[in-house]
C-alpha positions as CSV (number, residue, x, y, z in Angstrom):
1,M,5.9,-13.8,9.0
2,K,3.9,-16.8,9.1
3,I,2.5,-18.0,5.7
4,L,0.3,-21.2,5.3
5,L,-0.3,-22.7,1.9
6,A,-2.9,-25.3,1.5
7,S,-4.5,-27.4,-1.2
8,N,-7.8,-27.3,0.5
9,G,-10.1,-25.7,3.2
10,K,-10.7,-29.2,5.1
11,F,-7.1,-29.3,5.9
12,L,-7.3,-25.9,7.4
13,I,-10.1,-26.4,9.6
14,E,-8.8,-29.8,10.7
15,D,-5.1,-28.9,11.3
16,G,-4.0,-26.0,9.6
17,Y,-5.2,-22.8,11.4
18,K,-3.7,-24.6,14.4
19,L,-0.3,-24.0,13.0
20,L,-0.4,-20.3,13.1
21,G,0.2,-20.4,17.1
22,I,-2.7,-18.2,17.5
23,P,-5.3,-19.8,20.2
24,K,-8.3,-20.5,18.4
25,E,-10.7,-18.2,20.5
26,E,-8.3,-15.3,19.7
27,I,-8.3,-16.2,15.8
28,R,-9.9,-13.5,13.8
29,I,-10.0,-14.2,10.0
30,G,-10.5,-11.8,7.2
31,W,-11.8,-14.4,4.6
32,V,-11.0,-13.1,1.0
33,I,-13.6,-14.7,-1.4
34,T,-12.7,-12.8,-4.6
35,A,-11.4,-15.8,-6.6
36,S,-14.7,-17.5,-6.2
37,K,-16.3,-14.6,-8.5
38,G,-14.4,-16.3,-11.4
39,V,-16.1,-19.9,-11.1
40,E,-19.5,-21.0,-11.4
41,K,-19.7,-23.6,-8.9
42,L,-19.5,-22.5,-5.4
43,D,-20.2,-25.3,-3.3
44,Y,-16.6,-25.7,-2.1
45,L,-17.0,-22.0,-0.5
46,E,-20.3,-23.0,1.2
47,R,-18.7,-26.2,2.4
48,H,-15.9,-24.1,4.0
49,K,-18.0,-21.4,5.3
50,K,-20.2,-24.0,7.1
51,A,-17.3,-25.7,8.6
52,M,-15.8,-22.6,10.0
53,Q,-19.1,-21.7,11.7
54,D,-19.7,-25.3,12.9
55,E,-16.0,-25.4,14.5
56,G,-16.4,-21.8,15.9
57,Y,-14.1,-19.9,14.2
58,N,-14.3,-16.2,14.0
59,F,-14.3,-15.0,10.5
60,E,-15.7,-12.2,8.2
61,E,-16.2,-12.5,4.4
62,F,-14.5,-9.9,2.2
63,D,-14.2,-9.1,-1.5
64,I,-11.0,-6.9,-2.5
65,E,-12.4,-6.1,-5.9
66,G,-12.7,-2.5,-6.4
67,K,-11.7,-1.6,-2.8
68,T,-9.0,1.0,-2.0
69,E,-6.0,0.2,0.2
70,E,-7.6,2.4,3.0
71,E,-10.8,0.0,2.7
72,I,-8.7,-3.1,3.0
73,L,-6.7,-1.8,5.8
74,N,-9.6,-0.8,7.7
75,F,-11.4,-4.3,7.2
76,F,-8.1,-5.9,8.5
77,A,-7.8,-3.5,11.5
78,D,-9.3,-6.0,14.0
79,K,-8.1,-9.1,12.3
80,N,-4.9,-11.4,12.7
81,V,-5.3,-13.7,9.7
82,V,-5.5,-12.9,6.1
83,H,-7.0,-15.9,4.3
84,I,-7.3,-15.8,0.6
85,E,-9.8,-18.5,-0.6
86,G,-9.6,-20.5,-3.8
87,G,-11.5,-20.2,-7.0
88,N,-10.2,-19.0,-10.3
89,T,-6.4,-18.1,-9.8
90,F,-6.4,-15.9,-13.1
91,Y,-9.4,-13.7,-11.9
92,L,-7.7,-13.3,-8.4
93,L,-4.5,-12.3,-9.7
94,K,-6.1,-10.0,-12.3
95,V,-7.9,-8.1,-9.5
96,I,-4.7,-8.2,-7.2
97,K,-2.8,-6.3,-10.0
98,E,-5.8,-3.8,-10.7
99,I,-6.0,-2.6,-7.4
100,G,-2.4,-3.0,-6.3
101,F,-3.3,-5.3,-3.6
102,E,0.5,-6.7,-3.3
103,K,1.6,-3.4,-1.7
104,T,-1.5,-3.7,0.9
105,L,-0.9,-7.2,1.5
106,K,2.7,-6.2,2.2
107,K,1.6,-3.8,4.9
108,L,-0.7,-6.4,6.6
109,L,1.9,-8.9,6.9
110,E,4.4,-6.5,8.2
111,K,1.9,-5.8,10.9
112,G,2.1,-9.2,12.1
113,L,-1.0,-10.8,10.4
114,A,-0.6,-14.3,9.3
115,Y,-1.5,-15.2,5.8
116,V,-3.3,-18.3,4.8
117,G,-3.9,-19.4,1.2
118,S,-5.9,-22.2,-0.1
119,S,-5.7,-23.3,-3.6
120,A,-5.9,-20.1,-5.8
121,G,-5.0,-18.4,-2.7
122,A,-1.8,-20.5,-2.3
123,Y,-0.8,-20.0,-5.9
124,I,-0.7,-16.3,-5.9
125,M,2.3,-16.5,-3.2
126,C,4.6,-18.3,-5.8
127,P,6.8,-16.4,-8.2
128,T,4.3,-17.0,-11.1
129,I,0.7,-18.9,-11.4
130,E,2.2,-20.4,-14.6
131,V,0.9,-23.9,-13.2
132,S,-2.5,-22.7,-13.8
133,K,-2.0,-22.8,-17.6
134,F,-1.7,-26.6,-17.3
135,G,-3.9,-29.4,-16.8
136,R,-7.3,-30.8,-17.6
137,N,-9.6,-28.0,-16.1
138,V,-8.0,-24.9,-17.0
139,H,-10.0,-22.0,-15.8
140,R,-10.9,-18.8,-17.9
141,S,-7.9,-16.6,-17.8
142,F,-10.1,-13.2,-18.0
143,G,-7.6,-11.6,-20.2
144,L,-4.7,-12.1,-18.0
145,T,-1.4,-12.3,-19.7
146,D,1.0,-11.2,-17.2
147,L,1.4,-14.4,-14.8
148,T,3.7,-12.9,-12.3
149,A,2.5,-13.4,-8.8
150,L,3.5,-12.1,-5.2
151,N,6.9,-14.3,-5.0
152,Y,6.6,-15.0,-1.5
153,V,7.8,-18.6,-1.7
154,P,10.6,-19.6,-4.3
155,F,8.6,-22.3,-6.0
156,S,5.7,-23.2,-8.0
157,L,2.8,-25.1,-6.3
158,K,0.5,-27.8,-7.8
159,V,-2.6,-28.4,-5.4
160,H,-5.5,-30.9,-5.4
161,Y,-3.2,-33.6,-6.9
162,T,-4.2,-37.0,-7.1
163,D,-2.2,-40.0,-8.6
164,D,-3.9,-40.1,-12.0
165,M,-2.2,-36.7,-12.7
166,E,1.4,-38.0,-12.4
167,G,2.0,-38.2,-16.3
168,D,0.7,-34.7,-16.8
169,V,2.7,-33.3,-13.9
170,R,5.8,-34.8,-15.3
171,E,5.2,-33.3,-18.4
172,M,4.4,-29.9,-16.9
173,I,7.6,-29.8,-14.9
174,K,9.4,-29.8,-18.2
175,H,7.8,-26.2,-19.1
176,L,7.9,-24.3,-15.6
177,K,10.5,-21.7,-14.8
178,Y,10.4,-22.6,-11.1
179,P,10.8,-25.8,-9.0
180,L,7.5,-27.5,-8.2
181,R,6.1,-28.7,-5.0
182,I,3.2,-30.7,-5.1
183,L,0.1,-30.9,-2.5
184,R,-2.9,-33.4,-2.1
185,D,-6.0,-32.2,-0.6
186,G,-5.4,-32.5,3.1
187,Q,-1.7,-31.2,2.9
188,G,0.0,-27.8,3.2
189,I,3.3,-25.9,3.5
190,F,4.0,-23.9,6.5
191,V,6.5,-21.0,6.1
192,E,8.0,-19.2,9.0
193,N,11.5,-17.5,9.2
194,D,12.4,-18.9,5.6
195,K,11.8,-22.4,6.9
196,Y,9.4,-24.5,4.6
197,V,7.8,-27.2,6.5
198,F,5.5,-29.8,4.7
199,K,2.4,-30.6,6.9
200,G,-0.7,-33.0,6.7
201,E,-1.7,-36.4,5.9
202,G,0.8,-38.9,4.0
203,K,3.9,-38.0,2.5
204,E,4.9,-35.1,0.2
205,V,4.8,-36.2,-3.6
206,K,8.2,-35.6,-5.2
207,L,8.3,-36.1,-8.8
């Protein structure tokens, strides 16, 4: 099983997708944009879409909200990558719980599809999305109270990290249930066969 957790889409375009070991001309991405429905500014989404187009990646947009398992499996039948894009982590997890997507995703990954998650799409692979409660720009929770996530990795994540956040993140760590790994934009964690490898620009931040 291959899982790539990234802070931002630019990293994926420049380096991340290459880590999957699939020749570029053979990559077929199912790009799940559901988390974007929970935010107002969609410029990040348009930037990533244009970059994928400019770089010649084969992708198709998809919204999982309201979809049945059969509809989702049919959509991904000709894909080899599940890429869950960023946005509002609460909104995304709420939809996942409503439609039982965790079971569908398990089937897709067991079939051999690779998983790519950026920002919110990375957070949901942690045991919980508790990190989303902390910070200066917390998104609307959309009534979500159960923050239990998909638990594919044994740690929490903080993405989009910048040095000015150090004090806030150190305080956050005191309240977390799980160890925290930190990603700046331009960085990611590649998971294969229970090995967790830091990738990207610069060194991994450890507090």
